C-alpha positions as CSV (number, residue, x, y, z in Angstrom):
1,M,84.2,41.0,-156.4
2,T,82.0,42.6,-153.8
3,A,79.8,39.5,-153.7
4,M,82.9,37.4,-153.3
5,K,84.2,39.4,-150.4
6,T,80.8,39.4,-148.7
7,S,80.4,35.7,-149.0
8,L,83.9,35.0,-147.7
9,R,83.1,37.2,-144.6
10,I,79.9,35.2,-144.1
11,A,81.9,31.9,-144.3
12,A,84.5,33.1,-141.9
13,T,81.9,34.3,-139.4
14,V,80.0,30.9,-139.5
15,A,83.3,29.0,-139.0
16,T,84.2,31.2,-136.0
17,V,80.8,30.6,-134.4
18,V,81.2,26.8,-134.9
19,A,84.7,26.9,-133.5
20,S,83.5,28.7,-130.3
21,T,80.8,26.1,-129.6
22,T,82.3,22.7,-130.6
23,F,85.3,20.5,-130.1
24,A,88.2,20.5,-132.5
25,G,87.8,17.7,-135.0
26,D,90.1,14.7,-134.9
27,R,89.3,12.9,-138.1
28,L,91.8,12.2,-140.9
29,L,92.7,15.1,-143.1
30,A,90.4,15.6,-146.1
31,T,87.7,13.1,-144.9
32,G,85.2,16.0,-144.6
33,G,85.7,16.5,-148.4
34,A,85.0,19.8,-150.0
35,H,81.5,21.4,-150.2
36,M,79.5,20.6,-153.3
37,I,77.7,23.7,-154.8
38,E,74.5,22.6,-153.1
39,G,76.1,22.6,-149.7
40,A,76.6,19.0,-148.7
41,G,80.1,17.6,-147.9
42,G,81.8,15.9,-150.8
43,G,83.2,16.9,-154.1
44,G,82.2,20.0,-156.0
45,I,79.2,18.5,-157.8
46,V,78.8,15.1,-156.0
47,P,78.1,14.5,-152.3
48,W,80.1,11.9,-150.4
49,A,79.0,9.5,-147.7
50,F,81.4,11.3,-145.3
51,I,79.9,13.7,-142.8
52,A,81.1,17.3,-143.1
53,G,83.7,18.6,-140.7
54,Y,86.4,16.7,-138.8
55,G,84.3,15.7,-135.8
56,T,84.6,12.1,-134.5
57,N,81.7,10.1,-133.0
58,R,82.2,12.1,-129.8
59,Q,82.6,15.5,-131.4
60,V,80.7,18.1,-133.4
61,G,82.4,19.7,-136.4
62,G,81.5,22.0,-139.2
63,S,82.6,23.9,-142.3
64,A,81.7,26.9,-144.3
65,F,82.4,27.6,-148.0
66,Y,82.3,30.0,-150.9
67,T,82.4,28.7,-154.5
68,R,82.6,30.5,-157.9
69,V,81.9,28.8,-161.2
70,D,82.7,30.8,-164.3
71,V,81.9,29.1,-167.7
72,D,81.6,30.6,-171.2
73,D,78.2,32.3,-170.9
74,F,77.3,32.1,-167.2
75,K,78.5,32.6,-163.6
76,L,77.4,30.8,-160.5
77,D,78.1,31.9,-156.9
78,S,77.4,29.5,-154.1
79,Y,78.0,29.8,-150.4
80,G,76.8,28.2,-147.2
81,A,77.8,26.0,-144.2
82,A,77.3,22.6,-142.7
83,V,77.4,21.0,-139.2
84,G,78.5,17.4,-138.6
85,I,77.1,15.9,-135.4
86,F,79.0,12.9,-133.9
87,D,80.2,11.8,-137.4
88,R,76.6,10.5,-137.9
89,V,74.4,13.4,-139.0
90,E,75.1,16.3,-141.3
91,L,72.9,19.5,-141.7
92,S,73.7,22.0,-144.4
93,I,72.4,25.2,-145.8
94,A,73.5,27.0,-149.0
95,Q,72.4,29.5,-151.6
96,Q,73.2,29.4,-155.3
97,K,73.1,32.6,-157.4
98,F,73.1,32.2,-161.1
99,D,73.9,35.1,-163.5
100,A,71.9,34.3,-166.7
101,G,72.4,37.8,-168.2
102,S,73.6,36.2,-171.4
103,V,70.1,34.9,-172.0
104,I,68.0,37.8,-170.6
105,P,70.0,40.9,-169.7
106,G,70.0,41.4,-165.9
107,L,68.5,38.0,-165.2
108,K,69.7,36.4,-162.0
109,L,68.3,33.2,-160.6
110,K,68.6,32.1,-156.9
111,T,68.0,28.8,-155.2
112,D,68.1,28.1,-151.4
113,T,69.1,24.5,-150.4
114,L,68.6,22.8,-147.1
115,G,70.3,19.5,-146.8
116,A,70.5,16.6,-144.3
117,K,72.6,13.4,-144.5
118,V,72.8,10.4,-142.2
119,R,75.6,7.8,-142.1
120,V,73.8,4.5,-141.9
121,Y,76.5,1.9,-142.4
122,G,80.3,1.5,-142.2
123,D,83.3,3.6,-141.6
124,A,85.3,4.2,-144.8
125,V,88.5,5.0,-143.0
126,Y,88.6,2.4,-140.1
127,D,86.9,-0.5,-141.9
128,Q,89.8,-1.1,-144.2
129,D,89.4,-4.9,-143.8
130,M,85.8,-4.8,-144.9
131,P,84.8,-4.9,-148.6
132,W,81.8,-2.8,-148.2
133,P,81.8,1.1,-148.4
134,Q,80.5,3.7,-146.0
135,V,76.9,4.4,-146.8
136,A,74.8,7.5,-146.2
137,L,71.3,8.6,-147.0
138,G,70.6,12.2,-147.8
139,L,68.1,14.8,-149.0
140,M,68.1,18.3,-150.3
141,Y,65.1,20.6,-150.1
142,K,65.4,23.3,-152.7
143,K,63.4,26.5,-153.1
144,N,63.7,28.5,-156.3
145,K,63.5,32.2,-155.5
146,D,62.8,33.5,-159.0
147,F,60.2,31.3,-160.6
148,T,59.0,33.6,-163.4
149,V,61.4,32.5,-166.0
150,P,61.4,28.8,-165.0
151,G,57.6,28.8,-165.1
152,L,57.6,30.4,-168.6
153,V,59.9,27.7,-170.0
154,G,57.7,24.9,-168.6
155,A,58.9,24.1,-165.1
156,K,56.1,22.8,-162.9
157,K,57.2,23.6,-159.4
158,D,59.3,26.3,-157.6
159,S,60.4,23.9,-154.8
160,D,61.1,20.2,-154.5
161,T,63.3,17.6,-152.6
162,D,66.1,15.5,-154.0
163,F,66.8,12.1,-152.3
164,Y,70.0,10.2,-152.6
165,V,72.0,7.3,-151.4
166,S,75.8,7.7,-151.3
167,A,78.5,5.0,-151.0
168,T,82.1,5.9,-150.4
169,K,85.1,3.6,-150.2
170,V,88.6,4.6,-149.1
171,W,91.9,2.7,-149.8
172,L,94.7,3.8,-147.4
173,G,97.9,3.5,-149.4
174,G,95.9,1.7,-152.0
175,A,96.9,3.5,-155.3
176,W,100.7,3.5,-155.9
177,G,101.1,3.8,-152.1
178,R,98.8,6.9,-151.9
179,N,95.3,7.2,-150.3
180,A,92.4,7.1,-152.7
181,L,88.6,7.1,-152.5
182,A,85.6,6.6,-154.8
183,T,82.0,7.5,-154.3
184,V,79.0,6.2,-156.2
185,N,75.6,7.8,-155.7
186,L,72.0,7.3,-156.9
187,R,69.8,10.4,-156.8
188,A,66.0,10.7,-157.2
189,T,65.4,14.2,-158.6
190,R,63.1,16.4,-160.7
191,A,65.5,19.4,-160.7
192,N,66.2,21.4,-163.8
193,Q,69.8,22.7,-163.7
194,L,70.0,21.8,-160.0
195,G,66.7,23.7,-159.4
196,L,67.8,27.0,-160.8
197,L,65.2,26.4,-163.6
198,G,62.6,24.9,-161.3
199,F,61.5,21.3,-161.0
200,G,59.7,19.0,-163.4
201,G,58.7,20.0,-166.9
202,D,56.5,19.5,-169.9
203,K,58.6,16.5,-171.0
204,K,58.7,14.8,-167.6
205,D,57.3,15.7,-164.2
206,S,58.1,12.6,-162.2
207,Y,61.2,11.7,-160.3
208,S,64.0,10.1,-162.2
209,L,67.0,8.1,-160.8
210,Q,70.3,9.7,-161.8
211,P,73.7,8.1,-161.0
212,E,76.8,10.1,-159.8
213,F,80.5,9.3,-159.5
214,S,83.4,11.0,-157.7
215,G,87.0,9.7,-157.4
216,A,90.1,11.2,-155.9
217,I,93.7,10.3,-155.0
218,L,96.0,12.1,-152.6
219,L,99.1,12.9,-154.6
220,T,100.8,14.2,-151.4
221,D,99.5,14.6,-147.9
222,Q,98.1,18.0,-148.8
223,L,97.2,17.7,-152.5
224,A,94.4,15.7,-154.1
225,L,93.5,15.1,-157.7
226,G,90.0,14.0,-158.7
227,Y,87.3,13.5,-161.3
228,E,83.5,13.8,-161.0
229,Y,80.5,13.0,-163.2
230,R,76.9,13.7,-162.5
231,W,74.0,12.6,-164.7
232,K,71.0,14.9,-164.8
233,P,67.4,14.7,-166.0
234,D,66.2,16.4,-169.2
235,N,62.6,17.6,-168.3
236,L,62.2,20.8,-170.4
237,S,61.4,20.9,-174.2
238,A,62.6,24.5,-174.2
239,F,66.1,23.8,-173.0
240,K,68.1,20.6,-173.4
241,E,69.9,19.6,-170.3
242,E,73.2,17.7,-170.3
243,D,75.4,16.0,-167.6
244,F,78.0,17.8,-165.5
245,Q,81.6,16.7,-165.1
246,D,84.9,18.2,-163.7
247,V,88.5,17.5,-163.0
248,F,89.6,19.0,-159.7
249,V,92.7,19.7,-157.6
250,A,92.1,20.2,-153.8
251,W,94.9,21.7,-151.7
252,F,94.9,21.5,-147.9
253,P,97.5,24.1,-146.9
254,H,96.3,23.9,-143.3
255,R,94.1,21.3,-141.5
256,N,91.2,23.9,-141.3
257,V,91.6,25.3,-144.8
258,A,90.9,23.7,-148.2
259,I,91.1,25.4,-151.7
260,T,89.7,23.5,-154.6
261,A,90.2,24.5,-158.3
262,A,88.6,22.6,-161.2
263,F,88.0,22.6,-164.9
264,A,84.2,22.1,-165.3
265,K,82.3,20.8,-168.4
266,L,78.7,21.7,-167.8
267,G,77.3,20.9,-171.3
268,T,74.3,22.9,-172.5
269,I,72.7,25.4,-170.1
270,A,69.6,27.5,-171.1
271,G,70.1,26.8,-174.8
272,K,73.8,27.7,-174.8
273,G,76.0,24.8,-175.6
274,K,79.5,23.8,-174.5
275,Q,79.6,25.6,-171.1
276,D,83.2,24.9,-170.0
277,G,85.2,26.9,-167.5
278,A,86.8,27.4,-164.1
279,Y,85.6,26.4,-160.7
280,I,87.2,27.6,-157.5
281,S,86.1,27.1,-153.9
282,L,87.4,28.1,-150.5
283,Q,86.4,26.0,-147.4
284,L,87.0,26.5,-143.7
285,T,86.7,23.2,-141.8
286,L,86.7,22.2,-138.1
């Protein structure tokens, strides 16, 4: 609980600083998405082609977040912030703290993530007459802060960079009269459990291409229901790695506040199978 309070204070402070130095964002509600656990704007586990914040092509926006994932044997805390520049470039920073005490008592793993995303084509909201989606290119540089255990189980590196292409399509009034969106990504990665168990392994040390999917529908003007699936590489002989998926509900009680709750199915983590549980995230957006 202390960690949660500290993280929320950090998020609020970052949002206040952004607010004091930028214009208020004028983009459509929810188009900044939530924050994924690695910091980029999008769903909880999948980035979208949208740029974080509500800034238009003449504005700078931003957001800050805190996320808690609590599954059967593990807990993950993630917090960070992102800045969206002229609805074209997104820069993000985040830290993931993973409590692996169920494997080794007292073991906590940390990964720092620096992200960048550039919108290269289209506008998913205003190009409704176009068949093509909005497209963005992104990267995430990740640094594992506790490499002793990942190294012992076969990980090859304590830092690496993910590269991805993201395509997001929006249909205004397109699903039973409600707004809907879908995102399809392709990620080049060597990360083991997002990087918390290092990068590469004894089974495979090269990049692999992993698809990702995220879809959502706005049930009301303030409530969205969605589903995500993220394929992941299986690089380590010691620990089988499985795909992530979740069903989420995002609530926007105020234009600048988003609360996301999800049921997450994270498969096998560190040798412990069927890791299912709750995901909750608070986001402040400008």
